[in-house]
C-alpha positions in Angstrom: -0.1 0.1 0.3 1.1 3.3 -0.6 2.0 5.9 2.2 0.3 9.2 2.4 1.8 12.3 4.0 -0.4 15.6 4.6 1.7 18.8 5.1 1.5 22.0 5.1 4.9 22.8 3.9 5.8 20.7 0.9 9.5 21.5 -0.2 9.4 23.1 -3.5 10.9 20.2 -4.9 8.2 18.4 -4.6 5.1 20.8 -5.3 7.4 20.3 -8.1 7.4 16.6 -8.5 3.6 16.7 -9.4 3.6 20.1 -11.5 6.5 18.2 -13.8 4.5 15.0 -13.9 1.1 16.7 -14.3 2.7 19.1 -17.0 4.0 15.6 -18.5 0.8 14.1 -19.1 -1.4 17.3 -20.0 1.2 17.3 -22.7 0.5 13.9 -23.6 -3.4 13.7 -23.2 -4.2 17.8 -25.1 -0.5 18.9 -26.0 1.8 21.3 -25.2 0.5 24.2 -22.9 2.9 27.1 -24.1 2.5 28.8 -20.4 3.9 31.6 -20.5 4.3 34.8 -17.9 3.2 37.2 -18.5 2.4 40.7 -16.8 1.2 44.7 -16.9 3.7 46.5 -14.4 2.3 50.2 -12.0 5.7 51.5 -11.5 5.5 54.9 -9.3 8.5 57.8 -9.7 10.7 55.9 -8.7 10.6 52.9 -10.1 9.5 50.7 -7.6 6.3 48.4 -7.9 2.8 49.8 -6.6 0.8 47.4 -8.3 -0.8 46.0 -12.1 -1.5 42.3 -13.4 -0.1 39.7 -13.1 -1.1 35.9 -15.5 -0.1 33.8 -17.8 -0.8 32.5 -21.1 -1.6 29.4 -22.2 -3.5 26.5 -24.8 -4.4 29.6 -26.3 -6.0 31.6 -23.4 -4.8 34.6 -20.7 -5.1 33.9 -17.6 -5.6 36.6 -15.1 -4.0 35.6 -11.9 -4.1 39.4 -9.7 -5.1 42.5 -10.5 -4.2 45.2 -8.2 -5.1 49.4 -8.7 -3.3 50.9 -5.5 -6.1 53.2 -3.4 -4.5 55.9 -4.7 -4.4 55.3 -8.8 -8.4 53.9 -7.9 -11.7 55.1 -10.6 -9.1 56.3 -12.9 -10.1 53.8 -15.6 -6.2 52.1 -14.7 -7.9 48.4 -14.3 -9.7 48.4 -17.8 -6.1 50.0 -19.6 -4.0 47.5 -17.9 -6.5 44.9 -18.8 -6.8 46.0 -22.4 -3.0 45.8 -22.8 -2.5 42.2 -21.3 -5.0 41.1 -23.8 -3.2 43.0 -26.3 -0.3 40.5 -25.8 -1.9 37.9 -25.1 -3.5 37.6 -28.9 -0.1 38.3 -30.2 0.1 35.2 -28.4 -2.6 33.4 -29.7 -4.8 33.1 -27.7 -8.7 33.2 -28.8 -9.9 33.9 -25.3 -9.0 35.4 -21.5 -10.7 34.6 -18.4 -10.3 36.0 -14.8 -12.1 35.3 -11.1 -12.7 37.8 -8.3 -15.5 38.1 -5.3 -15.0 41.8 -4.8 -18.1 43.3 -6.0 -16.0 46.8 -7.8 -13.9 43.8 -9.8 -17.1 42.6 -10.6 -18.7 46.2 -12.2 -14.9 46.8 -13.9 -14.5 43.3 -15.7 -18.1 43.5 -17.3 -17.5 46.8 -18.3 -14.1 45.5 -20.0 -16.1 43.3 -21.8 -15.9 40.2 -19.6 -19.7 37.8 -19.0 -20.0 35.9 -16.0 -19.7 31.9 -16.6 -20.1 30.5 -13.1 -19.9 31.4 -9.8 -19.4 30.1 -5.9 -22.1 31.2 -3.1 -19.9 31.5 0.3 -16.9 32.2 -1.5 -14.8 33.4 0.5 -18.0 33.9 3.5 -20.2 36.1 2.8 -19.3 37.1 -1.2 -19.7 35.5 -4.1 -16.9 34.7 -6.5 -17.3 34.8 -9.7 -15.7 33.2 -12.9 -15.2 35.5 -16.0 -14.3 35.3 -19.5 -14.4 37.5 -22.6 -13.6 36.2 -26.8 -10.0 38.0 -27.6 
């Protein structure tokens, strides 16, 4: 019988064993992902990163993992411009769609205004909020 270990602190090598094995399986099942990082950075006048977008492209899709706009810049349309810049790069990489998720009502409004549509929701994730999953054709 196989042994199992539950841990809250796996090593990078242990996580890589899982990631590498799954990547190899997916490559043989659906083809290479061509996963590539993508970021749009906001820098202050000193060059320090204060926010922006972090994600990746894979299998013809842009996934935005994180989008953060500093409080002092919110409401200026910056999130939409950053998303548009990421989408433009994703199209240049051959992507046909983009997806993102959020539990912030303000961010949900921004994404819908940017042309994203809700395709799924998880209620009470986190408690008291709804996590919305959105997509957009590029």
